[in-house]
Steps between C-alpha positions, in 0.01 A plus 500: 500500500681553168614851597601404854848636586584158642415317178675767294823460697812340360456205735159421348605552139798274554402310818794455732749474213804592709394266779430221253851533356651500847308190605597318181868572565509419872250212522509330160389155617242563771124462527349748746218457750390812688331417831289744702194500718297697245463421130584768242145484362158475659191365323231751400135415579413544132791282388864561417757648737590826670850575613554399861561766762788541740858620477651155460297427187579843355871451559511159331280527192771610257746251646254214457424606144859525377599174673197312363441391858237274647334646812386317813263657752217434743127501437388797711149597391169337421544603135837323481360198680211476254736540202731223625204268562381556143830515309753317715803618695701615195360799309645673194463877534618801294819674608610804301527385142536137598331254736589343831411175672351560845534200731263530793525346845155453649510481881176482693353832609590421860860415410536820299345709776745362758798537268421851381269672747634354825874452437624688190341841549422540872822330619781502242417831333473670839829351619682611189371857530576529875133555578450285808469660843742249648393569859155360421504331158507272313332226698620171353223275622353167386315672214828630358672163537208327323497760223873456454487122470169455318509822299840655432704178489228309316443759227876543450519121464225500238669781307835320507339178378337685210827671408678164490227355275532793260882491503505133399317597179741777398746455215802665669655525846238650733548854624255537790438862605299513824362827634418655834417421858207267437729234350813486717492120535473418129870515398617228740206275410572541129875448553437157650323388182701701244858517628629619162259790462599864531282640778464865599275686740432873502372658823290805408474640854765599759702240690518593870783450748557153651370614840163596356457158338508349849136594553437175309551157661830345399344225287327763283792735454741211436264360236486839327879531486553141392230537237664808350843339515381235258573771240812575302435875524272698731413852385406796716401862439801656675850440635362548851259210447790284381703591809209424732444165329864398538493600867182295546670193352798553729334600827173305486611184320875480569584464131833587339470841334748681274416870527742600225352255250149551644454127513387224737638145514239229565499127422818537295343764274565872469191722498547860387299797634484800269321839482293549185294819545191500281476823301192712442377684191591856601278689254189297580563524874542879475173532309322285757638705790396827334151368425462394863615842626239673282224278634611562858498878454158490332361293784640737762355805328158343456492408867621837626334759274221717644167508323563848354820397320554342162825310470686478171791256457765621255676183390858554392740285305567177699872532427507815717336316791288808581132521588372859506159590642298820502164604645227737384272660758131511415311828559 
């Protein structure tokens, strides 16, 4: 790993130095708690930790490191459940050149299944990507209503309770940074207990138009909006998502919206909606795309070649984005 381009990069030699300076200037008296469904690390069977998967974790690792953040998340796997049973619900894990406190929420397997596998992914993720065939789906039946109440709402409640416990132990004003569609209800629940906290939520997937949200019963979609509006700032990937969110607040909930300020007025508070596109590492993404294209071409040629042909792949420089192939006929 010592010669890895990632570890040789400026960011690894001087981890997040520019971001650390920015955070110090803009948030000098805050203690940060990052909150997501998935933890940034997963326990290895042989001991220790491996970096957690998923785009949300990847996007937040440097931020958590430079802000010396605590991190709250759900127990998802048997390995995590066993670790929490043995070591408790707060684990110290490595993060870059420092460490991080992981604060686990441990719902029952049934609660987690209902929250994640019945509501979050099959319902919310599909709604937000416009994937339902609205003439036939979704069918919001008693199973969905039960999963909402006993799964989604319950796990969000447990996460909020854990965040409040952690925040009470912090030395400075809490900055609570909640992430993604699994945890829409957390901000309002935390706001009730920590009215002086700074609370943000970043939505990592698209926000659809207000009409599309109406596939959900009103009590569910109202709870989602009210939960998010417990924030001070709600972040989205694009200006279109911000516009759709403001329209949803206006058309579906009848709230006062200022389109120019991109803000919503609720309970005497102003909540701002802002686009914060997450960047990608261009060079690494280009290399990955090139590598994939080579594998695809190799697979095609192996599948298509006749028995009397030998196929030779001439790999070119990845920066040229060219894959050249030639064949030699056997006599």
